[in-house]
C-alpha positions as CSV (number, residue, x, y, z in Angstrom):
1,X,11.6,-115.7,51.4
2,X,12.1,-113.3,48.5
3,X,14.2,-114.8,45.8
4,X,17.6,-113.1,45.3
5,X,20.1,-113.4,42.5
6,X,23.3,-115.4,42.0
7,X,25.2,-114.3,38.9
8,X,27.6,-117.0,37.9
9,X,30.9,-116.4,36.2
10,X,31.8,-118.1,32.9
11,X,34.1,-120.5,34.8
12,X,31.3,-121.5,37.2
13,X,28.9,-122.1,34.4
14,X,31.5,-124.1,32.5
15,X,32.1,-126.2,35.6
16,X,28.4,-126.9,36.0
17,X,27.9,-127.7,32.3
18,X,29.6,-131.0,32.8
19,X,26.7,-132.0,35.0
20,X,23.7,-131.0,32.9
21,X,20.3,-132.7,33.4
22,X,21.1,-134.6,36.6
23,X,19.3,-134.9,39.9
24,X,21.6,-133.2,42.3
25,X,21.6,-134.2,46.0
26,X,23.5,-133.0,49.0
27,X,23.3,-135.6,51.8
28,X,26.3,-134.4,53.8
29,X,25.9,-131.4,56.1
30,X,28.7,-128.9,56.8
31,X,30.4,-129.1,60.2
32,X,28.7,-125.9,61.1
33,X,25.2,-127.1,60.4
34,X,22.8,-128.2,63.1
35,X,22.6,-132.0,63.4
36,X,18.9,-131.6,63.4
37,X,19.0,-131.1,59.6
38,X,20.4,-134.6,59.1
39,X,18.0,-136.9,57.2
40,X,20.3,-139.9,57.8
41,X,22.5,-141.9,55.4
42,X,20.1,-144.8,55.1
43,X,17.3,-142.6,53.9
44,X,19.6,-140.9,51.4
45,X,20.9,-144.3,50.2
46,X,17.4,-145.6,49.8
47,X,16.4,-142.5,47.8
48,X,19.4,-142.9,45.5
49,X,18.5,-146.5,44.8
50,X,14.9,-145.6,44.1
51,X,15.9,-142.8,41.7
52,X,18.3,-145.1,39.8
53,X,15.6,-147.8,39.5
54,X,13.5,-145.1,37.7
55,X,16.4,-144.4,35.3
56,X,17.6,-141.1,36.8
57,X,21.2,-140.1,37.0
58,X,22.1,-138.9,40.5
59,X,25.0,-136.6,41.2
60,X,26.1,-135.9,44.7
61,X,27.6,-132.6,45.7
62,X,30.5,-132.4,48.2
63,X,34.2,-132.6,48.9
64,X,36.4,-135.6,48.1
65,X,36.4,-138.2,50.8
66,X,32.7,-138.0,51.7
67,X,30.8,-141.3,51.4
68,X,29.2,-141.6,48.0
69,X,25.6,-142.8,47.6
70,X,25.0,-146.0,45.7
71,X,25.1,-145.4,42.0
72,X,25.7,-141.6,42.4
73,X,28.4,-139.7,40.6
74,X,30.4,-137.3,42.8
75,X,30.5,-133.6,41.9
76,X,33.6,-132.6,43.8
77,X,33.1,-129.0,44.7
78,X,35.8,-126.9,46.5
79,X,33.6,-123.8,47.0
80,X,30.0,-122.8,47.4
81,X,30.2,-121.0,44.1
82,X,31.3,-124.2,42.3
83,X,28.4,-126.0,43.9
84,X,26.1,-123.3,42.5
85,X,27.5,-123.8,39.0
86,X,26.8,-127.5,39.2
87,X,23.4,-126.9,40.7
88,X,22.4,-124.3,38.0
89,X,21.9,-126.9,35.2
90,X,20.3,-129.7,37.3
91,X,16.9,-131.1,36.4
92,X,16.1,-131.4,40.1
93,X,17.8,-130.8,43.4
94,X,17.0,-132.6,46.6
95,X,18.6,-130.8,49.5
96,X,18.5,-130.2,53.3
97,X,17.4,-126.8,54.4
98,X,20.5,-124.6,54.1
99,X,22.8,-122.7,51.7
100,X,22.2,-124.7,48.6
101,X,18.4,-124.7,48.9
102,X,18.7,-120.9,49.0
103,X,20.9,-121.0,45.9
104,X,18.5,-123.3,44.0
105,X,15.7,-120.7,44.3
106,X,17.3,-117.9,42.3
107,X,19.0,-120.4,40.0
108,X,15.5,-121.6,39.0
109,X,16.2,-125.2,39.9
110,X,13.2,-127.3,40.8
111,X,13.8,-128.4,44.3
112,X,12.7,-130.6,47.1
113,X,13.9,-129.3,50.5
114,X,14.1,-131.5,53.6
115,X,13.2,-129.2,56.6
116,X,12.2,-131.8,59.2
117,X,11.4,-129.9,62.3
118,X,14.5,-127.6,62.8
119,X,13.0,-124.5,61.1
120,X,9.8,-123.9,59.2
121,X,9.7,-123.1,55.5
122,X,7.6,-120.0,56.6
123,X,10.9,-118.6,57.7
124,X,13.4,-119.9,55.2
125,X,11.4,-121.6,52.4
126,X,10.3,-120.6,48.9
127,X,6.8,-121.2,47.6
128,X,8.0,-122.7,44.4
129,X,10.0,-125.5,46.1
130,X,8.6,-128.7,47.5
131,X,9.2,-128.2,51.2
132,X,9.1,-131.2,53.6
133,X,8.3,-129.8,57.0
134,X,7.0,-132.4,59.5
135,X,7.9,-131.0,62.8
136,X,4.9,-128.9,64.1
137,X,6.7,-126.1,66.0
138,X,10.2,-125.6,64.8
139,X,12.8,-125.9,67.6
140,X,15.9,-124.2,66.0
141,X,18.2,-126.1,68.4
142,X,21.8,-126.4,67.4
143,X,22.2,-129.7,69.4
144,X,20.6,-132.9,68.4
145,X,17.0,-133.2,69.8
146,X,14.4,-135.9,69.8
147,X,11.8,-133.6,68.2
148,X,13.9,-133.0,65.1
149,X,15.0,-136.7,64.9
150,X,11.3,-137.8,64.8
151,X,10.4,-135.1,62.3
152,X,13.1,-136.2,59.9
153,X,12.1,-139.9,60.3
154,X,8.6,-138.9,59.1
155,X,10.0,-138.0,55.7
156,X,10.1,-141.3,53.8
157,X,12.3,-141.9,50.8
158,X,9.3,-143.2,48.8
159,X,7.4,-139.9,49.5
160,X,10.4,-137.8,48.3
161,X,10.6,-140.1,45.2
162,X,6.9,-139.4,44.4
163,X,7.5,-135.7,44.6
164,X,10.7,-136.0,42.6
165,X,8.9,-137.9,39.8
166,X,6.1,-135.4,39.7
167,X,8.4,-132.5,39.5
168,X,10.4,-134.2,36.7
169,X,7.3,-135.0,34.8
170,X,6.1,-131.4,35.2
171,X,9.4,-130.0,33.9
172,X,9.4,-132.4,31.0
173,X,5.9,-131.4,30.0
174,X,6.6,-127.7,30.2
175,X,10.0,-127.8,28.6
176,X,11.6,-126.4,31.7
177,X,15.2,-127.5,32.5
């Protein structure tokens, strides 16, 4: 995909400034999203624990009332634009394929995107993001399917952690934030 632009307002940037230098995750899908994008709460929980063991602060985007990952701080966002403000100053984002992975690209946030098998990064991915696509031919189904469930299960939290640590080390060595 070509990378677009997301100009943030002063208020959106101020909202995001409270969450500088965090690893931002979005484990909860919107009600409109395909269930085939779901990585599963156990995998998200395992990843949060692994990141914390490596001394990283994890912040979780989402509305109040959603389950919070172990050790994560909630970034309560009422709008997509607020989420973009919080995402803009993250050290790293780990997201399912969807709206915020598209926002991370123009915001310049190093990102790991969990595609599974629903859709290929050839259609909706960005070359500068770490795209986890494990599904062979994407199905694009809007109802849960065995193909996508297997594809998401192939993405192990330890593998995502390895990529996260490598991206963080790269940003530290280049002075990127």
